[in-house]
PDB file as gemmi writes it, atoms N, CA and C in Angstrom:
CRYST1    1.000    1.000    1.000  90.00  90.00  90.00 P 1                      
ATOM      1  N   GLN A   1     -13.519   6.176  -5.681  1.00  0.00           N  
ATOM      2  CA  GLN A   1     -12.345   6.912  -5.243  1.00  0.00           C  
ATOM      3  C   GLN A   1     -11.708   6.203  -4.057  1.00  0.00           C  
ATOM      4  N   LEU A   2     -10.387   6.063  -4.127  1.00  0.00           N  
ATOM      5  CA  LEU A   2      -9.647   5.455  -3.030  1.00  0.00           C  
ATOM      6  C   LEU A   2      -9.098   6.558  -2.146  1.00  0.00           C  
ATOM      7  N   VAL A   3      -9.217   6.369  -0.840  1.00  0.00           N  
ATOM      8  CA  VAL A   3      -8.752   7.382   0.111  1.00  0.00           C  
ATOM      9  C   VAL A   3      -7.746   6.741   1.049  1.00  0.00           C  
ATOM     10  N   GLU A   4      -6.498   7.207   0.956  1.00  0.00           N  
ATOM     11  CA  GLU A   4      -5.447   6.677   1.815  1.00  0.00           C  
ATOM     12  C   GLU A   4      -5.325   7.516   3.074  1.00  0.00           C  
ATOM     13  N   SER A   5      -4.833   6.866   4.122  1.00  0.00           N  
ATOM     14  CA  SER A   5      -4.552   7.565   5.369  1.00  0.00           C  
ATOM     15  C   SER A   5      -3.434   6.832   6.093  1.00  0.00           C  
ATOM     16  N   GLY A   6      -2.850   7.508   7.060  1.00  0.00           N  
ATOM     17  CA  GLY A   6      -1.849   6.874   7.914  1.00  0.00           C  
ATOM     18  C   GLY A   6      -0.424   7.275   7.642  1.00  0.00           C  
ATOM     19  N   GLY A   7      -0.166   8.084   6.653  1.00  0.00           N  
ATOM     20  CA  GLY A   7       1.195   8.520   6.396  1.00  0.00           C  
ATOM     21  C   GLY A   7       1.658   9.522   7.433  1.00  0.00           C  
ATOM     22  N   GLY A   8       2.935   9.893   7.339  1.00  0.00           N  
ATOM     23  CA  GLY A   8       3.506  10.864   8.257  1.00  0.00           C  
ATOM     24  C   GLY A   8       4.985  10.649   8.409  1.00  0.00           C  
ATOM     25  N   ARG A   9       5.505  11.080   9.534  1.00  0.00           N  
ATOM     26  CA  ARG A   9       6.935  10.979   9.802  1.00  0.00           C  
ATOM     27  C   ARG A   9       7.165  10.002  10.940  1.00  0.00           C  
ATOM     28  N   VAL A  10       8.211   9.187  10.777  1.00  0.00           N  
ATOM     29  CA  VAL A  10       8.574   8.203  11.803  1.00  0.00           C  
ATOM     30  C   VAL A  10      10.080   8.067  11.817  1.00  0.00           C  
ATOM     31  N   GLN A  11      10.617   7.697  12.950  1.00  0.00           N  
ATOM     32  CA  GLN A  11      12.062   7.496  13.038  1.00  0.00           C  
ATOM     33  C   GLN A  11      12.450   6.136  12.490  1.00  0.00           C  
ATOM     34  N   SER A  12      13.675   6.056  12.051  1.00  0.00           N  
ATOM     35  CA  SER A  12      14.200   4.796  11.544  1.00  0.00           C  
ATOM     36  C   SER A  12      14.022   3.691  12.602  1.00  0.00           C  
ATOM     37  N   GLY A  13      13.570   2.544  12.137  1.00  0.00           N  
ATOM     38  CA  GLY A  13      13.293   1.431  13.034  1.00  0.00           C  
ATOM     39  C   GLY A  13      11.868   1.386  13.541  1.00  0.00           C  
ATOM     40  N   GLY A  14      11.127   2.438  13.268  1.00  0.00           N  
ATOM     41  CA  GLY A  14       9.752   2.525  13.728  1.00  0.00           C  
ATOM     42  C   GLY A  14       8.774   1.795  12.828  1.00  0.00           C  
ATOM     43  N   SER A  15       7.502   1.951  13.184  1.00  0.00           N  
ATOM     44  CA  SER A  15       6.426   1.267  12.456  1.00  0.00           C  
ATOM     45  C   SER A  15       5.336   2.262  12.079  1.00  0.00           C  
ATOM     46  N   MET A  16       4.591   1.889  11.072  1.00  0.00           N  
ATOM     47  CA  MET A  16       3.492   2.729  10.598  1.00  0.00           C  
ATOM     48  C   MET A  16       2.542   1.842   9.801  1.00  0.00           C  
ATOM     49  N   THR A  17       1.255   2.143   9.884  1.00  0.00           N  
ATOM     50  CA  THR A  17       0.262   1.410   9.107  1.00  0.00           C  
ATOM     51  C   THR A  17      -0.494   2.367   8.200  1.00  0.00           C  
ATOM     52  N   LEU A  18      -0.543   2.035   6.938  1.00  0.00           N  
ATOM     53  CA  LEU A  18      -1.318   2.797   5.966  1.00  0.00           C  
ATOM     54  C   LEU A  18      -2.643   2.086   5.725  1.00  0.00           C  
ATOM     55  N   SER A  19      -3.681   2.883   5.497  1.00  0.00           N  
ATOM     56  CA  SER A  19      -5.008   2.341   5.191  1.00  0.00           C  
ATOM     57  C   SER A  19      -5.509   2.933   3.885  1.00  0.00           C  
ATOM     58  N   CYS A  20      -6.330   2.180   3.200  1.00  0.00           N  
ATOM     59  CA  CYS A  20      -6.918   2.628   1.940  1.00  0.00           C  
ATOM     60  C   CYS A  20      -8.396   2.270   1.955  1.00  0.00           C  
ATOM     61  N   ASP A  21      -9.222   3.286   1.997  1.00  0.00           N  
ATOM     62  CA  ASP A  21     -10.672   3.103   2.021  1.00  0.00           C  
ATOM     63  C   ASP A  21     -11.176   2.945   0.590  1.00  0.00           C  
ATOM     64  N   ALA A  22     -11.759   1.790   0.304  1.00  0.00           N  
ATOM     65  CA  ALA A  22     -12.256   1.507  -1.045  1.00  0.00           C  
ATOM     66  C   ALA A  22     -13.763   1.300  -1.016  1.00  0.00           C  
ATOM     67  N   SER A  23     -14.457   2.104  -0.241  1.00  0.00           N  
ATOM     68  CA  SER A  23     -15.872   1.860  -0.006  1.00  0.00           C  
ATOM     69  C   SER A  23     -16.733   2.015  -1.254  1.00  0.00           C  
ATOM     70  N   GLY A  24     -16.244   2.668  -2.293  1.00  0.00           N  
ATOM     71  CA  GLY A  24     -17.036   2.849  -3.501  1.00  0.00           C  
ATOM     72  C   GLY A  24     -16.893   1.740  -4.514  1.00  0.00           C  
ATOM     73  N   PHE A  25     -16.214   0.653  -4.122  1.00  0.00           N  
ATOM     74  CA  PHE A  25     -15.894  -0.417  -5.066  1.00  0.00           C  
ATOM     75  C   PHE A  25     -16.413  -1.756  -4.574  1.00  0.00           C  
ATOM     76  N   ARG A  26     -16.617  -2.676  -5.535  1.00  0.00           N  
ATOM     77  CA  ARG A  26     -16.894  -4.073  -5.207  1.00  0.00           C  
ATOM     78  C   ARG A  26     -15.564  -4.710  -4.797  1.00  0.00           C  
ATOM     79  N   PHE A  27     -15.128  -4.327  -3.629  1.00  0.00           N  
ATOM     80  CA  PHE A  27     -13.768  -4.583  -3.164  1.00  0.00           C  
ATOM     81  C   PHE A  27     -13.320  -6.033  -3.309  1.00  0.00           C  
ATOM     82  N   PRO A  28     -14.177  -7.018  -2.992  1.00  0.00           N  
ATOM     83  CA  PRO A  28     -13.721  -8.418  -3.105  1.00  0.00           C  
ATOM     84  C   PRO A  28     -13.337  -8.825  -4.526  1.00  0.00           C  
ATOM     85  N   ASP A  29     -13.750  -8.044  -5.530  1.00  0.00           N  
ATOM     86  CA  ASP A  29     -13.437  -8.386  -6.918  1.00  0.00           C  
ATOM     87  C   ASP A  29     -12.079  -7.874  -7.369  1.00  0.00           C  
ATOM     88  N   TYR A  30     -11.374  -7.205  -6.476  1.00  0.00           N  
ATOM     89  CA  TYR A  30     -10.141  -6.529  -6.858  1.00  0.00           C  
ATOM     90  C   TYR A  30      -8.920  -7.105  -6.155  1.00  0.00           C  
ATOM     91  N   THR A  31      -7.810  -7.126  -6.887  1.00  0.00           N  
ATOM     92  CA  THR A  31      -6.495  -7.292  -6.278  1.00  0.00           C  
ATOM     93  C   THR A  31      -6.069  -5.926  -5.745  1.00  0.00           C  
ATOM     94  N   GLY A  32      -5.538  -5.928  -4.531  1.00  0.00           N  
ATOM     95  CA  GLY A  32      -5.064  -4.682  -3.936  1.00  0.00           C  
ATOM     96  C   GLY A  32      -3.551  -4.597  -3.978  1.00  0.00           C  
ATOM     97  N   ASN A  33      -3.057  -3.422  -4.291  1.00  0.00           N  
ATOM     98  CA  ASN A  33      -1.616  -3.194  -4.392  1.00  0.00           C  
ATOM     99  C   ASN A  33      -1.240  -1.916  -3.656  1.00  0.00           C  
ATOM    100  N   TRP A  34      -0.041  -1.909  -3.140  1.00  0.00           N  
ATOM    101  CA  TRP A  34       0.583  -0.676  -2.662  1.00  0.00           C  
ATOM    102  C   TRP A  34       1.820  -0.417  -3.511  1.00  0.00           C  
ATOM    103  N   TYR A  35       1.931   0.820  -3.966  1.00  0.00           N  
ATOM    104  CA  TYR A  35       3.095   1.282  -4.708  1.00  0.00           C  
ATOM    105  C   TYR A  35       3.734   2.424  -3.924  1.00  0.00           C  
ATOM    106  N   ARG A  36       4.965   2.743  -4.288  1.00  0.00           N  
ATOM    107  CA  ARG A  36       5.603   3.930  -3.735  1.00  0.00           C  
ATOM    108  C   ARG A  36       6.447   4.591  -4.806  1.00  0.00           C  
ATOM    109  N   GLN A  37       6.658   5.885  -4.604  1.00  0.00           N  
ATOM    110  CA  GLN A  37       7.403   6.653  -5.597  1.00  0.00           C  
ATOM    111  C   GLN A  37       8.195   7.748  -4.910  1.00  0.00           C  
ATOM    112  N   THR A  38       9.444   7.908  -5.346  1.00  0.00           N  
ATOM    113  CA  THR A  38      10.292   9.005  -4.898  1.00  0.00           C  
ATOM    114  C   THR A  38      10.591   9.892  -6.091  1.00  0.00           C  
ATOM    115  N   PRO A  39      10.925  11.155  -5.843  1.00  0.00           N  
ATOM    116  CA  PRO A  39      11.169  12.089  -6.958  1.00  0.00           C  
ATOM    117  C   PRO A  39      12.223  11.562  -7.917  1.00  0.00           C  
ATOM    118  N   GLY A  40      11.904  11.620  -9.201  1.00  0.00           N  
ATOM    119  CA  GLY A  40      12.850  11.210 -10.224  1.00  0.00           C  
ATOM    120  C   GLY A  40      12.896   9.722 -10.478  1.00  0.00           C  
ATOM    121  N   HIS A  41      12.039   8.975  -9.796  1.00  0.00           N  
ATOM    122  CA  HIS A  41      12.017   7.527  -9.972  1.00  0.00           C  
ATOM    123  C   HIS A  41      10.629   7.060 -10.385  1.00  0.00           C  
ATOM    124  N   GLU A  42      10.602   5.894 -11.016  1.00  0.00           N  
ATOM    125  CA  GLU A  42       9.323   5.308 -11.403  1.00  0.00           C  
ATOM    126  C   GLU A  42       8.602   4.771 -10.171  1.00  0.00           C  
ATOM    127  N   ARG A  43       7.281   4.675 -10.302  1.00  0.00           N  
ATOM    128  CA  ARG A  43       6.480   4.107  -9.231  1.00  0.00           C  
ATOM    129  C   ARG A  43       6.825   2.625  -9.094  1.00  0.00           C  
ATOM    130  N   GLU A  44       7.048   2.188  -7.878  1.00  0.00           N  
ATOM    131  CA  GLU A  44       7.480   0.825  -7.586  1.00  0.00           C  
ATOM    132  C   GLU A  44       6.386   0.091  -6.827  1.00  0.00           C  
ATOM    133  N   LYS A  45       6.057  -1.115  -7.281  1.00  0.00           N  
ATOM    134  CA  LYS A  45       5.083  -1.913  -6.552  1.00  0.00           C  
ATOM    135  C   LYS A  45       5.779  -2.547  -5.352  1.00  0.00           C  
ATOM    136  N   VAL A  46       5.218  -2.387  -4.170  1.00  0.00           N  
ATOM    137  CA  VAL A  46       5.847  -2.943  -2.980  1.00  0.00           C  
ATOM    138  C   VAL A  46       5.099  -4.145  -2.407  1.00  0.00           C  
ATOM    139  N   ALA A  47       3.780  -4.217  -2.634  1.00  0.00           N  
ATOM    140  CA  ALA A  47       3.027  -5.329  -2.063  1.00  0.00           C  
ATOM    141  C   ALA A  47       1.727  -5.527  -2.817  1.00  0.00           C  
ATOM    142  N   THR A  48       1.312  -6.799  -2.870  1.00  0.00           N  
ATOM    143  CA  THR A  48       0.094  -7.190  -3.573  1.00  0.00           C  
ATOM    144  C   THR A  48      -0.671  -8.193  -2.733  1.00  0.00           C  
ATOM    145  N   ILE A  49      -2.009  -8.098  -2.769  1.00  0.00           N  
ATOM    146  CA  ILE A  49      -2.854  -9.118  -2.160  1.00  0.00           C  
ATOM    147  C   ILE A  49      -4.036  -9.372  -3.075  1.00  0.00           C  
ATOM    148  N   THR A  50      -4.243 -10.616  -3.428  1.00  0.00           N  
ATOM    149  CA  THR A  50      -5.342 -10.961  -4.308  1.00  0.00           C  
ATOM    150  C   THR A  50      -6.630 -11.151  -3.517  1.00  0.00           C  
ATOM    151  N   SER A  51      -7.706 -11.378  -4.236  1.00  0.00           N  
ATOM    152  CA  SER A  51      -8.988 -11.630  -3.586  1.00  0.00           C  
ATOM    153  C   SER A  51      -8.950 -12.924  -2.770  1.00  0.00           C  
ATOM    154  N   GLN A  52      -8.043 -13.835  -3.138  1.00  0.00           N  
ATOM    155  CA  GLN A  52      -7.882 -15.089  -2.402  1.00  0.00           C  
ATOM    156  C   GLN A  52      -6.859 -14.978  -1.283  1.00  0.00           C  
ATOM    157  N   GLN A  53      -6.430 -13.762  -0.994  1.00  0.00           N  
ATOM    158  CA  GLN A  53      -5.489 -13.485   0.097  1.00  0.00           C  
ATOM    159  C   GLN A  53      -4.062 -13.949  -0.211  1.00  0.00           C  
ATOM    160  N   ASN A  54      -3.764 -14.190  -1.478  1.00  0.00           N  
ATOM    161  CA  ASN A  54      -2.375 -14.478  -1.844  1.00  0.00           C  
ATOM    162  C   ASN A  54      -1.599 -13.172  -1.863  1.00  0.00           C  
ATOM    163  N   THR A  55      -0.420 -13.187  -1.282  1.00  0.00           N  
ATOM    164  CA  THR A  55       0.374 -11.967  -1.171  1.00  0.00           C  
ATOM    165  C   THR A  55       1.722 -12.106  -1.857  1.00  0.00           C  
ATOM    166  N   ASP A  56       2.272 -10.962  -2.210  1.00  0.00           N  
ATOM    167  CA  ASP A  56       3.601 -10.905  -2.822  1.00  0.00           C  
ATOM    168  C   ASP A  56       4.217  -9.571  -2.436  1.00  0.00           C  
ATOM    169  N   TYR A  57       5.542  -9.571  -2.313  1.00  0.00           N  
ATOM    170  CA  TYR A  57       6.241  -8.376  -1.856  1.00  0.00           C  
ATOM    171  C   TYR A  57       7.485  -8.123  -2.688  1.00  0.00           C  
ATOM    172  N   ALA A  58       7.837  -6.850  -2.807  1.00  0.00           N  
ATOM    173  CA  ALA A  58       9.130  -6.508  -3.378  1.00  0.00           C  
ATOM    174  C   ALA A  58      10.216  -6.996  -2.432  1.00  0.00           C  
ATOM    175  N   ASP A  59      11.339  -7.376  -2.996  1.00  0.00           N  
ATOM    176  CA  ASP A  59      12.439  -7.890  -2.169  1.00  0.00           C  
ATOM    177  C   ASP A  59      12.866  -6.878  -1.113  1.00  0.00           C  
ATOM    178  N   SER A  60      12.765  -5.613  -1.446  1.00  0.00           N  
ATOM    179  CA  SER A  60      13.246  -4.556  -0.545  1.00  0.00           C  
ATOM    180  C   SER A  60      12.415  -4.438   0.732  1.00  0.00           C  
ATOM    181  N   VAL A  61      11.204  -5.012   0.742  1.00  0.00           N  
ATOM    182  CA  VAL A  61      10.337  -4.872   1.920  1.00  0.00           C  
ATOM    183  C   VAL A  61       9.956  -6.203   2.533  1.00  0.00           C  
ATOM    184  N   LYS A  62      10.372  -7.293   1.934  1.00  0.00           N  
ATOM    185  CA  LYS A  62      10.011  -8.617   2.460  1.00  0.00           C  
ATOM    186  C   LYS A  62      10.472  -8.769   3.899  1.00  0.00           C  
ATOM    187  N   GLY A  63       9.586  -9.298   4.722  1.00  0.00           N  
ATOM    188  CA  GLY A  63       9.911  -9.491   6.128  1.00  0.00           C  
ATOM    189  C   GLY A  63       9.691  -8.258   6.986  1.00  0.00           C  
ATOM    190  N   ARG A  64       9.442  -7.115   6.361  1.00  0.00           N  
ATOM    191  CA  ARG A  64       9.217  -5.877   7.119  1.00  0.00           C  
ATOM    192  C   ARG A  64       7.810  -5.314   6.910  1.00  0.00           C  
ATOM    193  N   PHE A  65       7.260  -5.508   5.731  1.00  0.00           N  
ATOM    194  CA  PHE A  65       5.930  -4.980   5.403  1.00  0.00           C  
ATOM    195  C   PHE A  65       4.938  -6.129   5.310  1.00  0.00           C  
ATOM    196  N   THR A  66       3.699  -5.856   5.693  1.00  0.00           N  
ATOM    197  CA  THR A  66       2.624  -6.839   5.579  1.00  0.00           C  
ATOM    198  C   THR A  66       1.402  -6.166   4.970  1.00  0.00           C  
ATOM    199  N   ILE A  67       0.933  -6.718   3.875  1.00  0.00           N  
ATOM    200  CA  ILE A  67      -0.291  -6.225   3.250  1.00  0.00           C  
ATOM    201  C   ILE A  67      -1.453  -7.097   3.708  1.00  0.00           C  
ATOM    202  N   SER A  68      -2.588  -6.458   3.935  1.00  0.00           N  
ATOM    203  CA  SER A  68      -3.780  -7.210   4.340  1.00  0.00           C  
ATOM    204  C   SER A  68      -5.008  -6.474   3.836  1.00  0.00           C  
ATOM    205  N   ARG A  69      -6.138  -7.152   3.935  1.00  0.00           N  
ATOM    206  CA  ARG A  69      -7.388  -6.550   3.491  1.00  0.00           C  
ATOM    207  C   ARG A  69      -8.521  -6.998   4.392  1.00  0.00           C  
ATOM    208  N   ASP A  70      -9.487  -6.118   4.541  1.00  0.00           N  
ATOM    209  CA  ASP A  70     -10.709  -6.429   5.276  1.00  0.00           C  
ATOM    210  C   ASP A  70     -11.852  -6.200   4.293  1.00  0.00           C  
ATOM    211  N   ASN A  71     -12.379  -7.293   3.745  1.00  0.00           N  
ATOM    212  CA  ASN A  71     -13.414  -7.149   2.716  1.00  0.00           C  
ATOM    213  C   ASN A  71     -14.697  -6.560   3.283  1.00  0.00           C  
ATOM    214  N   ALA A  72     -15.001  -6.848   4.528  1.00  0.00           N  
ATOM    215  CA  ALA A  72     -16.219  -6.306   5.132  1.00  0.00           C  
ATOM    216  C   ALA A  72     -16.132  -4.785   5.262  1.00  0.00           C  
ATOM    217  N   LYS A  73     -14.941  -4.287   5.591  1.00  0.00           N  
ATOM    218  CA  LYS A  73     -14.742  -2.847   5.728  1.00  0.00           C  
ATOM    219  C   LYS A  73     -14.298  -2.207   4.424  1.00  0.00           C  
ATOM    220  N   LYS A  74     -14.060  -3.028   3.402  1.00  0.00           N  
ATOM    221  CA  LYS A  74     -13.574  -2.534   2.110  1.00  0.00           C  
ATOM    222  C   LYS A  74     -12.329  -1.656   2.305  1.00  0.00           C  
ATOM    223  N   THR A  75     -11.389  -2.206   3.021  1.00  0.00           N  
ATOM    224  CA  THR A  75     -10.177  -1.464   3.343  1.00  0.00           C  
ATOM    225  C   THR A  75      -8.948  -2.318   3.092  1.00  0.00           C  
ATOM    226  N   LEU A  76      -7.944  -1.675   2.519  1.00  0.00           N  
ATOM    227  CA  LEU A  76      -6.643  -2.282   2.264  1.00  0.00           C  
ATOM    228  C   LEU A  76      -5.650  -1.669   3.244  1.00  0.00           C  
ATOM    229  N   TYR A  77      -4.748  -2.501   3.759  1.00  0.00           N  
ATOM    230  CA  TYR A  77      -3.784  -2.036   4.749  1.00  0.00           C  
ATOM    231  C   TYR A  77      -2.359  -2.358   4.305  1.00  0.00           C  
ATOM    232  N   LEU A  78      -1.432  -1.558   4.804  1.00  0.00           N  
ATOM    233  CA  LEU A  78      -0.017  -1.874   4.664  1.00  0.00           C  
ATOM    234  C   LEU A  78       0.644  -1.582   6.012  1.00  0.00           C  
ATOM    235  N   GLN A  79       1.021  -2.658   6.704  1.00  0.00           N  
ATOM    236  CA  GLN A  79       1.737  -2.521   7.969  1.00  0.00           C  
ATOM    237  C   GLN A  79       3.222  -2.515   7.657  1.00  0.00           C  
ATOM    238  N   MET A  80       3.890  -1.470   8.109  1.00  0.00           N  
ATOM    239  CA  MET A  80       5.310  -1.305   7.828  1.00  0.00           C  
ATOM    240  C   MET A  80       6.068  -1.276   9.144  1.00  0.00           C  
ATOM    241  N   SER A  81       7.088  -2.092   9.240  1.00  0.00           N  
ATOM    242  CA  SER A  81       7.900  -2.121  10.454  1.00  0.00           C  
ATOM    243  C   SER A  81       9.375  -2.083  10.068  1.00  0.00           C  
ATOM    244  N   SER A  82      10.211  -1.884  11.066  1.00  0.00           N  
ATOM    245  CA  SER A  82      11.665  -1.752  10.842  1.00  0.00           C  
ATOM    246  C   SER A  82      11.936  -0.793   9.698  1.00  0.00           C  
ATOM    247  N   LEU A  83      11.263   0.330   9.737  1.00  0.00           N  
ATOM    248  CA  LEU A  83      11.356   1.284   8.635  1.00  0.00           C  
ATOM    249  C   LEU A  83      12.758   1.873   8.528  1.00  0.00           C  
ATOM    250  N   LYS A  84      13.145   2.115   7.281  1.00  0.00           N  
ATOM    251  CA  LYS A  84      14.458   2.660   6.970  1.00  0.00           C  
ATOM    252  C   LYS A  84      14.289   3.983   6.241  1.00  0.00           C  
ATOM    253  N   PRO A  85      15.289   4.838   6.281  1.00  0.00           N  
ATOM    254  CA  PRO A  85      15.189   6.099   5.539  1.00  0.00           C  
ATOM    255  C   PRO A  85      14.886   5.888   4.052  1.00  0.00           C  
ATOM    256  N   GLU A  86      15.368   4.790   3.489  1.00  0.00           N  
ATOM    257  CA  GLU A  86      15.110   4.529   2.065  1.00  0.00           C  
ATOM    258  C   GLU A  86      13.664   4.125   1.789  1.00  0.00           C  
ATOM    259  N   ASP A  87      12.860   3.930   2.830  1.00  0.00           N  
ATOM    260  CA  ASP A  87      11.426   3.691   2.641  1.00  0.00           C  
ATOM    261  C   ASP A  87      10.662   5.006   2.469  1.00  0.00           C  
ATOM    262  N   THR A  88      11.337   6.123   2.645  1.00  0.00           N  
ATOM    263  CA  THR A  88      10.702   7.423   2.448  1.00  0.00           C  
ATOM    264  C   THR A  88      10.203   7.548   1.015  1.00  0.00           C  
ATOM    265  N   ALA A  89       8.919   7.842   0.866  1.00  0.00           N  
ATOM    266  CA  ALA A  89       8.301   7.912  -0.458  1.00  0.00           C  
ATOM    267  C   ALA A  89       6.855   8.356  -0.303  1.00  0.00           C  
ATOM    268  N   VAL A  90       6.235   8.629  -1.428  1.00  0.00           N  
ATOM    269  CA  VAL A  90       4.782   8.759  -1.446  1.00  0.00           C  
ATOM    270  C   VAL A  90       4.229   7.368  -1.744  1.00  0.00           C  
ATOM    271  N   TYR A  91       3.333   6.909  -0.911  1.00  0.00           N  
ATOM    272  CA  TYR A  91       2.747   5.579  -1.049  1.00  0.00           C  
ATOM    273  C   TYR A  91       1.348   5.696  -1.649  1.00  0.00           C  
ATOM    274  N   TYR A  92       1.098   4.862  -2.638  1.00  0.00           N  
ATOM    275  CA  TYR A  92      -0.173   4.885  -3.362  1.00  0.00           C  
ATOM    276  C   TYR A  92      -0.890   3.546  -3.228  1.00  0.00           C  
ATOM    277  N   CYS A  93      -2.161   3.633  -2.977  1.00  0.00           N  
ATOM    278  CA  CYS A  93      -3.038   2.472  -3.004  1.00  0.00           C  
ATOM    279  C   CYS A  93      -3.531   2.279  -4.439  1.00  0.00           C  
ATOM    280  N   ASN A  94      -3.624   1.032  -4.858  1.00  0.00           N  
ATOM    281  CA  ASN A  94      -4.089   0.705  -6.215  1.00  0.00           C  
ATOM    282  C   ASN A  94      -4.986  -0.521  -6.154  1.00  0.00           C  
ATOM    283  N   LEU A  95      -6.083  -0.464  -6.855  1.00  0.00           N  
ATOM    284  CA  LEU A  95      -6.932  -1.641  -7.036  1.00  0.00           C  
ATOM    285  C   LEU A  95      -6.966  -2.015  -8.509  1.00  0.00           C  
ATOM    286  N   GLU A  96      -6.890  -3.314  -8.780  1.00  0.00           N  
ATOM    287  CA  GLU A  96      -7.023  -3.810 -10.152  1.00  0.00           C  
ATOM    288  C   GLU A  96      -8.095  -4.881 -10.180  1.00  0.00           C  
ATOM    289  N   SER A  97      -9.098  -4.684 -11.026  1.00  0.00           N  
ATOM    290  CA  SER A  97     -10.168  -5.669 -11.141  1.00  0.00           C  
ATOM    291  C   SER A  97      -9.605  -6.993 -11.635  1.00  0.00           C  
ATOM    292  N   GLU A  98      -9.975  -8.063 -10.974  1.00  0.00           N  
ATOM    293  CA  GLU A  98      -9.529  -9.394 -11.407  1.00  0.00           C  
ATOM    294  C   GLU A  98     -10.335  -9.893 -12.593  1.00  0.00           C  
ATOM    295  N   TYR A  99     -11.346  -9.135 -13.013  1.00  0.00           N  
ATOM    296  CA  TYR A  99     -12.170  -9.524 -14.161  1.00  0.00           C  
ATOM    297  C   TYR A  99     -11.855  -8.667 -15.391  1.00  0.00           C  
ATOM    298  N   THR A 100     -11.770  -7.364 -15.209  1.00  0.00           N  
ATOM    299  CA  THR A 100     -11.604  -6.445 -16.337  1.00  0.00           C  
ATOM    300  C   THR A 100     -10.214  -5.815 -16.397  1.00  0.00           C  
ATOM    301  N   HIS A 101      -9.442  -5.963 -15.324  1.00  0.00           N  
ATOM    302  CA  HIS A 101      -8.114  -5.343 -15.175  1.00  0.00           C  
ATOM    303  C   HIS A 101      -8.196  -3.822 -15.122  1.00  0.00           C  
ATOM    304  N   TYR A 102      -9.397  -3.294 -14.891  1.00  0.00           N  
ATOM    305  CA  TYR A 102      -9.533  -1.860 -14.651  1.00  0.00           C  
ATOM    306  C   TYR A 102      -8.752  -1.513 -13.392  1.00  0.00           C  
ATOM    307  N   GLN A 103      -8.035  -0.388 -13.454  1.00  0.00           N  
ATOM    308  CA  GLN A 103      -7.241   0.029 -12.301  1.00  0.00           C  
ATOM    309  C   GLN A 103      -7.685   1.398 -11.809  1.00  0.00           C  
ATOM    310  N   THR A 104      -7.557   1.582 -10.524  1.00  0.00           N  
ATOM    311  CA  THR A 104      -7.829   2.878  -9.935  1.00  0.00           C  
ATOM    312  C   THR A 104      -6.786   3.153  -8.859  1.00  0.00           C  
ATOM    313  N   TRP A 105      -6.508   4.435  -8.638  1.00  0.00           N  
ATOM    314  CA  TRP A 105      -5.430   4.847  -7.744  1.00  0.00           C  
ATOM    315  C   TRP A 105      -5.935   5.797  -6.669  1.00  0.00           C  
ATOM    316  N   GLY A 106      -5.276   5.730  -5.524  1.00  0.00           N  
ATOM    317  CA  GLY A 106      -5.488   6.738  -4.512  1.00  0.00           C  
ATOM    318  C   GLY A 106      -4.640   7.966  -4.805  1.00  0.00           C  
ATOM    319  N   GLN A 107      -4.797   8.965  -3.954  1.00  0.00           N  
ATOM    320  CA  GLN A 107      -4.108  10.240  -4.168  1.00  0.00           C  
ATOM    321  C   GLN A 107      -2.675  10.219  -3.653  1.00  0.00           C  
ATOM    322  N   GLY A 108      -2.336   9.224  -2.878  1.00  0.00           N  
ATOM    323  CA  GLY A 108      -0.991   9.111  -2.332  1.00  0.00           C  
ATOM    324  C   GLY A 108      -0.896   9.688  -0.931  1.00  0.00           C  
ATOM    325  N   THR A 109      -0.026   9.091  -0.125  1.00  0.00           N  
ATOM    326  CA  THR A 109       0.225   9.593   1.222  1.00  0.00           C  
ATOM    327  C   THR A 109       1.729   9.550   1.463  1.00  0.00           C  
ATOM    328  N   GLN A 110       2.255  10.634   2.014  1.00  0.00           N  
ATOM    329  CA  GLN A 110       3.692  10.768   2.198  1.00  0.00           C  
ATOM    330  C   GLN A 110       4.141  10.036   3.454  1.00  0.00           C  
ATOM    331  N   VAL A 111       5.196   9.264   3.313  1.00  0.00           N  
ATOM    332  CA  VAL A 111       5.852   8.610   4.446  1.00  0.00           C  
ATOM    333  C   VAL A 111       7.292   9.103   4.478  1.00  0.00           C  
ATOM    334  N   VAL A 112       7.699   9.630   5.622  1.00  0.00           N  
ATOM    335  CA  VAL A 112       9.069  10.099   5.804  1.00  0.00           C  
ATOM    336  C   VAL A 112       9.687   9.344   6.965  1.00  0.00           C  
ATOM    337  N   VAL A 113      10.806   8.687   6.704  1.00  0.00           N  
ATOM    338  CA  VAL A 113      11.527   7.953   7.744  1.00  0.00           C  
ATOM    339  C   VAL A 113      12.832   8.691   7.993  1.00  0.00           C  
ATOM    340  N   SER A 114      12.970   9.212   9.184  1.00  0.00           N  
ATOM    341  CA  SER A 114      14.163   9.990   9.511  1.00  0.00           C  
ATOM    342  C   SER A 114      15.184   9.119  10.231  1.00  0.00           C  
ATOM    343  N   SER A 115      16.442   9.404   9.953  1.00  0.00           N  
ATOM    344  CA  SER A 115      17.514   8.589  10.541  1.00  0.00           C  
ATOM    345  C   SER A 115      17.916   9.110  11.912  1.00  0.00           C  
TER     346      SER A 115                                                      
END                                                                             
């Protein structure tokens, strides 16, 4: 089970860090992803980090968000800065096995950016 934390409300231009506890998994074997979803829209992938620390970002967050991982702590992070109201969403942690492509999801954490 993935457990996210760190969501909440922040003003536009502010920063926030999300964490995802993956202690029940062989974390180094997984690619970590952060997705977000707003009502009436499909879930959007915003950031990816592979086991080799290769990262990729959606164009909408490039230069503002940073994904990272701590394999010793089995934790995935998403550092968000220069937040905009359009970043308001429920953010989900996702792990995908690099061997079996098995995926697992967190329960989601709400981020609200007020203008």
